[in-house]
C-alpha positions as CSV (number, residue, x, y, z in Angstrom):
1,M,0.0,-0.1,0.1
2,D,1.6,3.6,-0.8
3,G,0.1,5.1,2.6
4,T,-2.1,7.8,0.9
5,N,-5.8,8.0,0.9
6,K,-5.9,6.2,-2.6
7,S,-5.2,2.7,-0.7
8,I,-3.2,1.5,-3.7
9,M,-1.9,-2.3,-3.2
10,G,0.8,-3.5,-5.1
11,A,1.3,-7.1,-6.4
12,A,4.3,-8.7,-8.2
13,W,5.5,-12.3,-8.9
14,V,9.0,-13.3,-10.6
15,E,9.1,-16.6,-12.7
16,V,12.4,-18.7,-11.7
17,S,11.6,-22.0,-13.7
18,S,13.6,-20.4,-16.8
19,S,16.8,-18.5,-17.0
20,V,14.9,-15.4,-18.3
21,N,13.2,-15.1,-15.0
22,D,9.9,-13.2,-16.2
23,T,8.4,-10.8,-13.9
24,F,4.9,-9.2,-13.5
25,Q,3.3,-6.5,-11.4
26,C,0.3,-4.6,-10.7
27,S,-1.5,-2.6,-8.6
28,T,-5.2,-2.8,-7.4
29,A,-7.5,-0.6,-4.7
30,N,-10.2,-0.7,-2.7
31,L,-10.6,-2.7,0.9
32,P,-6.9,-2.5,1.0
33,S,-4.9,-5.6,2.8
34,S,-1.3,-7.1,2.3
35,T,-3.3,-10.6,2.2
36,K,-5.4,-8.9,-0.7
37,A,-1.9,-8.2,-2.6
38,E,-0.5,-11.6,-1.9
39,V,-4.2,-13.3,-3.4
40,L,-3.8,-10.8,-6.6
41,A,-0.3,-12.1,-7.1
42,I,-1.0,-15.6,-7.0
43,L,-4.2,-15.2,-9.0
44,T,-1.9,-13.5,-12.0
45,A,0.2,-15.8,-11.8
46,I,-2.0,-18.7,-12.4
47,I,-3.8,-16.7,-15.3
48,A,-0.1,-16.3,-17.0
49,A,0.6,-20.4,-16.3
50,P,0.0,-22.4,-19.5
51,T,-2.6,-25.4,-19.5
52,H,-2.0,-28.6,-18.4
53,C,1.1,-27.9,-16.1
54,H,2.6,-28.0,-12.3
55,V,2.8,-24.6,-10.7
56,T,4.8,-24.0,-7.6
57,I,4.1,-20.7,-5.7
58,H,6.5,-19.2,-2.9
59,T,4.9,-16.9,-0.5
60,D,5.8,-15.2,2.4
61,S,2.0,-15.0,3.5
62,K,1.0,-17.9,6.1
63,N,-2.8,-16.5,5.8
64,A,-2.6,-16.4,1.7
65,I,-1.4,-20.5,2.4
66,D,-4.2,-21.4,4.6
67,T,-6.7,-19.6,3.2
68,F,-5.7,-21.2,-0.2
69,N,-6.2,-24.8,1.4
70,K,-9.3,-24.1,2.9
71,T,-11.0,-22.7,-0.3
72,G,-9.7,-25.6,-2.2
73,R,-11.9,-28.1,-0.2
74,A,-14.9,-29.7,-2.2
75,N,-17.1,-29.7,1.0
76,L,-16.6,-26.0,1.7
77,S,-20.6,-24.5,0.9
78,Q,-21.0,-21.3,-1.1
79,R,-22.0,-19.6,1.9
80,R,-19.0,-20.2,3.8
81,I,-17.2,-19.4,1.0
82,M,-18.5,-15.9,0.9
83,K,-17.7,-15.1,4.3
84,L,-14.1,-15.3,3.9
85,N,-12.0,-12.2,2.9
86,N,-11.2,-11.7,-1.0
87,F,-13.7,-14.6,-1.8
88,S,-14.3,-13.4,-5.4
89,L,-10.8,-13.7,-6.1
90,W,-10.4,-17.5,-4.2
91,I,-13.2,-18.5,-6.5
92,L,-11.6,-17.4,-9.6
93,I,-8.5,-19.1,-8.4
94,H,-9.7,-22.5,-8.0
95,C,-11.8,-22.1,-11.3
96,L,-9.2,-21.5,-13.2
97,I,-7.1,-24.1,-11.7
98,K,-9.9,-26.4,-12.9
99,V,-10.3,-25.0,-16.6
100,K,-6.9,-24.8,-17.0
101,S,-5.7,-28.3,-15.5
102,L,-3.3,-27.1,-13.2
103,C,-1.4,-28.6,-10.2
104,V,-0.7,-25.9,-8.0
105,D,1.3,-26.3,-4.7
106,V,1.9,-23.5,-2.2
107,F,5.0,-23.2,0.0
108,K,6.1,-20.6,2.6
109,V,9.0,-18.3,2.8
110,K,10.1,-16.6,5.3
111,A,10.1,-12.6,4.9
112,H,12.6,-10.3,4.8
113,S,15.1,-13.3,5.1
114,G,17.6,-12.2,2.3
115,H,15.4,-14.7,-0.1
116,L,16.6,-13.6,-3.6
117,H,13.5,-14.2,-5.8
118,N,11.2,-13.1,-2.7
119,D,13.0,-9.8,-2.1
120,K,13.0,-9.2,-5.8
121,A,9.0,-9.5,-5.9
122,D,8.5,-7.4,-2.7
123,R,10.7,-4.7,-4.7
124,L,8.4,-4.8,-7.6
125,A,5.5,-4.7,-5.8
126,K,6.5,-1.5,-4.1
127,N,7.1,0.2,-6.9
128,A,3.8,-1.1,-8.5
129,C,1.8,1.4,-6.5
130,S,2.6,4.0,-9.1
131,N,1.0,1.8,-11.6
132,P,-2.9,2.5,-12.7
133,P,-4.7,0.0,-10.4
134,I,-6.5,-3.2,-12.2
135,F,-9.9,-4.5,-11.3
136,L,-10.7,-8.1,-12.0
137,T,-14.2,-9.7,-12.7
138,I,-15.2,-13.5,-12.1
139,S,-18.1,-13.6,-14.3
140,H,-16.3,-15.5,-17.1
141,Y,-15.1,-18.4,-15.0
142,S,-17.5,-19.0,-12.3
143,Q,-21.2,-19.1,-11.8
144,A,-21.0,-19.8,-8.2
145,P,-21.2,-16.4,-6.5
146,I,-24.8,-15.2,-7.1
147,M,-23.8,-11.5,-6.4
148,V,-21.0,-9.4,-5.3
149,P,-22.5,-6.6,-3.1
150,T,-21.0,-2.9,-4.0
151,L,-21.5,0.0,-1.4
152,A,-21.2,3.6,-2.6
153,N,-19.7,3.1,-5.7
154,Y,-16.7,2.0,-3.8
155,G,-15.9,-1.3,-5.5
156,P,-16.8,-5.1,-4.5
157,I,-17.2,-6.0,-1.2
158,D,-15.5,-9.3,-1.4
159,K,-15.6,-10.2,2.2
160,N,-18.1,-11.2,4.8
161,I,-21.2,-8.8,4.1
162,R,-22.7,-8.8,7.8
163,K,-19.1,-7.9,9.5
164,Y,-18.4,-5.4,6.9
165,L,-21.8,-3.5,7.4
166,Q,-21.4,-4.3,11.2
167,R,-18.0,-2.4,11.1
168,I,-19.5,0.7,9.7
169,T,-22.4,0.7,11.6
170,N,-20.2,0.5,15.0
171,L,-18.1,3.2,13.7
172,H,-21.2,5.4,13.0
173,T,-22.7,4.5,16.3
174,F,-19.5,5.1,18.4
175,E,-18.9,8.8,16.4
176,K,-22.3,9.6,17.8
177,L,-21.8,8.5,21.3
178,L,-18.3,10.6,21.5
179,Q,-20.5,13.5,20.6
180,T,-23.1,13.5,23.2
181,K,-23.1,16.0,25.6
182,S,-22.9,13.2,28.7
183,L,-19.5,12.3,27.9
184,S,-18.4,15.6,27.2
185,H,-16.7,15.8,30.9
186,L,-14.4,12.6,30.0
187,F,-12.8,15.0,27.4
188,R,-12.5,18.1,29.7
189,P,-9.6,20.0,29.3
190,N,-7.4,18.0,31.5
191,L,-9.0,14.5,29.9
192,N,-8.8,15.9,26.1
193,Q,-7.3,12.9,24.5
194,V,-10.1,10.3,23.4
195,D,-7.7,7.6,23.0
196,M,-6.9,7.8,26.8
197,I,-9.9,5.4,27.6
198,N,-10.0,2.0,26.1
199,W,-13.6,1.8,24.4
200,E,-13.4,-2.0,23.8
201,L,-13.0,-2.9,27.4
202,T,-15.1,-0.3,28.8
203,K,-18.1,-2.1,26.5
204,D,-17.1,-5.3,28.1
205,W,-17.0,-3.8,31.2
206,I,-20.2,-2.6,31.6
207,A,-21.6,-5.4,30.1
208,Q,-20.1,-7.6,32.6
209,S,-22.3,-9.5,35.0
210,C,-21.8,-8.9,38.7
211,D,-23.2,-12.5,39.9
212,G,-22.4,-14.3,37.0
213,S,-26.1,-15.1,36.0
214,V,-27.4,-14.4,32.3
215,C,-30.4,-12.5,33.6
216,S,-31.0,-11.0,37.2
217,A,-32.6,-7.8,39.1
218,A,-29.4,-7.1,40.7
219,N,-27.5,-7.3,37.5
220,D,-29.9,-5.4,35.8
221,R,-29.6,-2.6,38.5
222,Q,-25.8,-2.7,38.3
223,T,-25.8,-2.1,34.7
224,G,-28.2,0.6,34.7
225,F,-25.8,2.2,37.3
226,K,-22.7,1.9,35.1
227,I,-24.5,3.3,32.2
228,K,-25.8,6.3,34.3
229,N,-22.2,6.9,35.9
230,L,-20.4,6.6,32.4
231,G,-22.8,9.1,30.9
232,H,-22.9,11.4,34.0
233,I,-26.3,11.5,34.6
234,L,-26.5,9.7,38.1
235,P,-29.5,11.9,40.2
236,T,-27.1,14.5,41.8
237,V,-28.8,17.7,42.7
238,D,-28.1,19.5,39.5
239,K,-29.8,16.6,37.4
240,Q,-32.6,16.5,40.0
241,R,-33.3,20.4,39.7
242,L,-33.4,19.9,35.7
243,Y,-35.6,16.9,35.8
244,Y,-38.0,18.5,38.7
245,P,-37.5,22.1,38.6
246,Q,-40.4,22.9,40.6
247,L,-39.7,20.5,43.4
248,Y,-36.2,21.7,44.1
249,P,-35.0,25.2,45.0
250,D,-33.8,27.1,42.2
251,T,-30.7,27.9,43.7
252,P,-27.0,26.8,43.6
253,S,-26.2,24.1,45.7
254,N,-22.8,22.9,47.2
255,C,-21.9,19.3,47.4
256,I,-23.7,17.5,50.5
257,L,-21.0,16.2,51.8
258,C,-18.1,18.5,51.9
259,N,-20.0,21.8,50.8
260,S,-16.9,23.0,48.8
261,A,-18.1,22.5,45.4
262,V,-21.1,22.7,43.3
263,A,-23.0,19.4,43.4
264,S,-22.5,17.5,40.1
265,N,-21.6,13.9,38.6
266,T,-18.1,15.2,38.3
267,H,-17.7,15.8,41.8
268,W,-19.6,13.5,44.1
269,G,-16.8,10.6,44.3
270,L,-13.9,13.6,45.0
271,G,-15.3,15.0,48.0
272,H,-12.6,16.4,50.7
273,Q,-14.7,14.8,53.4
274,H,-13.6,11.2,52.6
275,H,-10.1,12.1,50.9
276,T,-8.1,10.2,53.5
277,D,-10.4,6.8,53.6
278,R,-11.0,7.2,49.5
279,L,-6.8,7.2,49.3
280,A,-6.4,4.3,51.4
281,D,-9.2,2.2,49.9
282,Y,-7.5,3.0,46.4
283,K,-4.1,1.9,47.5
284,E,-6.1,-1.4,48.3
285,C,-7.2,-1.9,45.2
286,L,-3.7,-1.1,43.7
287,S,-2.6,-3.9,45.8
288,V,-5.3,-6.3,44.6
289,L,-3.8,-5.4,41.0
290,L,0.0,-6.0,42.2
291,K,-0.8,-9.4,43.7
292,A,-2.8,-10.4,40.3
293,L,0.2,-9.3,38.1
294,E,2.5,-11.0,40.2
295,T,0.2,-14.4,40.3
296,H,-0.7,-14.5,36.6
297,K,2.9,-13.0,35.3
298,E,3.6,-14.6,31.4
299,I,6.4,-12.4,30.1
300,A,9.7,-13.2,31.7
301,T,11.2,-10.4,30.9
302,A,8.6,-8.0,32.6
303,P,10.0,-5.7,35.4
304,S,9.4,-5.9,39.0
305,A,5.4,-5.7,39.4
306,K,5.7,-3.4,42.4
307,I,8.2,-1.1,40.3
308,A,5.8,-0.7,37.2
309,V,2.3,-0.2,39.5
310,S,4.3,2.7,41.1
311,T,5.8,4.2,38.3
312,S,2.2,4.0,36.5
313,P,0.1,6.7,35.9
314,L,-2.6,4.8,38.0
315,S,0.0,5.6,41.2
316,C,-0.8,9.3,41.1
317,F,-2.3,9.8,44.5
318,D,-3.3,13.5,43.6
319,L,-6.7,11.8,43.2
320,E,-8.4,15.1,42.4
321,H,-6.1,15.5,39.5
322,N,-5.5,11.8,38.6
323,S,-7.1,11.4,35.1
324,S,-7.0,7.5,35.2
325,F,-8.7,7.6,38.6
326,Y,-11.4,9.8,37.0
327,I,-12.0,7.5,34.2
328,L,-11.9,4.6,36.6
329,L,-14.8,6.4,39.1
330,H,-17.0,6.5,36.0
331,N,-16.6,3.0,34.8
332,A,-14.4,3.3,32.1
333,V,-11.3,1.7,31.4
334,P,-8.2,3.5,31.1
335,N,-5.4,2.7,28.9
336,S,-2.9,3.6,31.3
337,L,-4.2,0.2,33.1
338,T,-4.5,-1.8,29.8
339,D,-0.7,-0.8,29.0
340,L,0.2,-1.6,32.4
341,I,-1.1,-5.5,32.3
342,A,0.2,-5.7,28.6
343,R,3.7,-5.9,30.1
344,F,3.3,-8.8,31.8
345,I,0.6,-10.9,30.1
346,R,0.4,-11.7,26.6
347,S,-2.9,-14.2,26.3
348,R,-6.2,-12.3,25.9
349,R,-8.1,-14.1,28.4
350,T,-5.6,-13.7,31.0
351,K,-5.3,-9.8,30.4
352,N,-9.5,-9.7,31.0
353,L,-9.2,-11.7,34.1
354,V,-6.8,-9.4,35.6
355,T,-8.6,-6.4,34.3
356,N,-12.1,-7.1,35.9
357,M,-10.4,-8.2,39.1
358,F,-9.0,-4.9,39.3
359,L,-12.3,-3.3,38.2
360,T,-14.3,-5.3,40.6
361,A,-12.4,-4.3,43.1
362,F,-12.5,-0.8,42.5
363,M,-16.2,-1.1,42.1
364,D,-16.8,-2.3,45.4
365,N,-14.4,-0.1,47.1
366,I,-14.5,2.8,46.0
367,I,-17.8,3.4,43.3
368,K,-20.3,1.6,45.4
369,K,-19.2,2.7,48.8
370,Y,-19.0,6.4,48.3
371,W,-21.9,6.7,46.1
372,R,-23.6,4.9,49.0
373,K,-22.7,7.6,51.1
374,Y,-23.5,10.5,49.0
375,A,-27.0,8.9,48.4
376,Q,-27.6,8.4,51.8
377,A,-26.6,12.1,52.5
378,Y,-28.8,13.3,49.6
379,K,-31.6,11.4,50.9
380,Q,-31.6,13.2,54.3
381,W,-31.3,16.4,52.2
382,E,-34.3,15.9,50.5
383,N,-36.2,14.7,53.3
384,S,-35.3,18.3,55.1
385,L,-37.0,19.8,52.2
386,R,-40.2,17.4,52.4
387,I,-39.5,15.8,48.7
388,M,-40.6,12.3,48.7
389,K,-40.6,9.5,46.0
390,R,-44.4,10.3,45.5
391,D,-44.0,13.7,44.9
392,K,-41.6,12.8,41.6
393,R,-43.9,10.2,40.5
394,L,-46.9,12.5,40.9
395,Y,-44.7,15.6,38.9
396,R,-43.5,13.1,36.3
397,K,-47.4,11.8,36.0
398,R,-48.7,15.6,35.4
399,Q,-45.7,16.5,33.3
400,N,-46.8,13.3,30.8
401,H,-50.2,14.2,30.9
402,D,-49.7,18.0,29.9
403,R,-47.5,17.4,27.3
404,E,-49.1,17.3,24.1
405,P,-48.1,14.4,21.6
406,N,-46.1,14.9,18.6
407,H,-47.8,13.9,15.6
408,T,-45.4,14.9,13.0
409,P,-44.7,12.1,10.5
410,G,-41.0,11.6,10.4
411,P,-39.3,11.0,7.0
412,S,-40.4,7.6,5.6
413,L,-38.8,5.4,3.5
414,S,-41.9,3.2,2.7
415,R,-43.2,2.9,-1.2
416,S,-44.8,5.6,-2.4
417,S,-47.6,3.4,-3.3
418,L,-49.1,0.1,-2.6
419,P,-51.9,-1.9,-4.3
420,A,-55.4,-1.9,-2.2
421,G,-55.1,-4.3,0.7
422,T,-51.4,-4.5,0.9
423,R,-49.7,-4.1,4.0
424,R,-47.2,-1.3,4.7
425,R,-43.6,-2.2,5.2
426,D,-40.6,0.0,5.7
427,D,-37.5,-0.3,2.9
428,T,-35.2,-0.2,5.9
429,R,-36.2,-3.7,7.0
430,R,-36.2,-4.8,3.5
431,L,-32.2,-4.0,3.7
432,V,-31.7,-5.5,7.0
433,Y,-32.9,-8.9,5.1
434,A,-30.8,-8.4,2.1
435,V,-27.8,-8.3,4.4
436,G,-28.8,-10.6,7.3
437,S,-30.7,-13.8,5.6
438,N,-30.7,-16.4,2.8
439,Y,-31.9,-13.6,0.3
440,L,-27.8,-12.7,0.1
441,H,-27.2,-16.1,-1.7
442,S,-30.2,-15.9,-4.2
443,G,-31.0,-13.8,-7.1
444,S,-34.7,-13.0,-6.2
445,I,-33.4,-9.9,-4.2
446,L,-33.1,-8.0,-7.2
447,D,-37.1,-8.0,-7.7
448,Y,-37.4,-7.1,-3.8
449,F,-34.9,-4.2,-4.4
450,V,-37.0,-2.7,-7.5
451,S,-39.4,-0.6,-5.2
452,F,-36.8,1.3,-3.5
453,T,-37.4,5.0,-3.7
454,P,-34.6,6.9,-5.5
455,D,-32.7,8.4,-2.9
456,M,-31.9,4.7,-2.0
457,R,-30.9,3.4,-5.0
458,K,-27.4,4.9,-5.5
459,P,-25.8,3.7,-2.4
460,L,-26.3,-0.1,-3.2
461,S,-26.1,-1.9,-6.5
462,L,-25.1,-5.7,-7.1
463,D,-22.6,-7.2,-9.2
464,I,-24.3,-10.6,-10.9
465,N,-22.1,-13.0,-12.3
466,G,-20.1,-10.0,-14.1
467,W,-23.5,-8.0,-15.3
468,C,-23.7,-4.7,-12.8
469,R,-27.5,-4.4,-12.2
470,D,-28.7,-1.2,-10.0
471,V,-31.7,-2.0,-7.5
472,N,-34.1,-0.2,-10.1
473,G,-33.6,-2.8,-12.2
474,S,-31.3,-1.4,-14.9
475,G,-28.9,-4.0,-16.4
């Protein structure tokens, strides 16, 4: 790949069976990966091979060799093939082998090991990135894939379509999540780096069961608390005044515990009143982490666990200014924790085990303990104002009754006209059917897409046996 937004991949091979040593180099684009370049080199080598011959291919890609052997099995179904990356190229490779009556063997060579011909092929592939890209179609060699979807004219999506669209959806959802106002406190001036948080582990920790059960009332309560704590929407005084403006006094209220700062979700766990006890409890959590690292240590060259923990950003005991502590306090996982664990442990399973041990200790000794203290003091303050749970319930009931319903119809993707007696169905559901069911493997989906509205036709087109056909039915 050339490292630019063009995402150009270079592929090349060197023929060594004769003294001439013929070479070939080319480039391609769309969905870049190193394996795709290796597969393209194998494909072009087989295209250039004469019929009824024995072809021996040497490559430094173990993934390409494994996939070549896997896709060559006769019992591999079409559905499983279409879940593999670069499936259209692999199908064409095996069809060419069959049509040309070739015997192909693929062997592994070590990359960057001084192998003369392998290094030459690498140089040719690197130089090929400056060539115009080529694109291959499988229409004339295979009737196996019913269709190859394309998205936004980006090119064929020859990989697991469900996982591909899931990544796009997750990225879009994550981008919207970071733009929410509730998470803005995690990125305040002293926490302005989004990459300080390991979002993948944070997601897993939020979903972690507290009692080992799949579904329980206690687990639901704790999961709900984690989500509210992460989003800074726990029922502190400022939030309650926002939700129940007529029940709470419209005057700034300081922290109920320390009375030194405005009550908010950013302050409830950092009050000065419990500073000494909170610091002692936090040191106890770090001792749990230290013991877990010593017990599950896998890397022999790792430093002393005690020294590593003491020099980590986690061990900044000025908790009011410790960004890692603040992230942990709101049920997120800081990268300082995962980086520390990665210095001692290789396996992902053990890493997750140690991470959960520390997070569980932090949840029990810090978050639950000091939120309970805050909640008790907050309850006493409410009682002093004669605000009861019944008052909040009646307030919500009156607000819901007085609020006028919104009958404004939203944008619809449904068909403009339907035959009499036909039930209305949105096109978005048909798109879900397309990428999540057996329609993906049958040609009848084209008729299902014909009635898409014009604004929905452009992003999706289908390449069936080499004939590009848009969803409006034109060939």
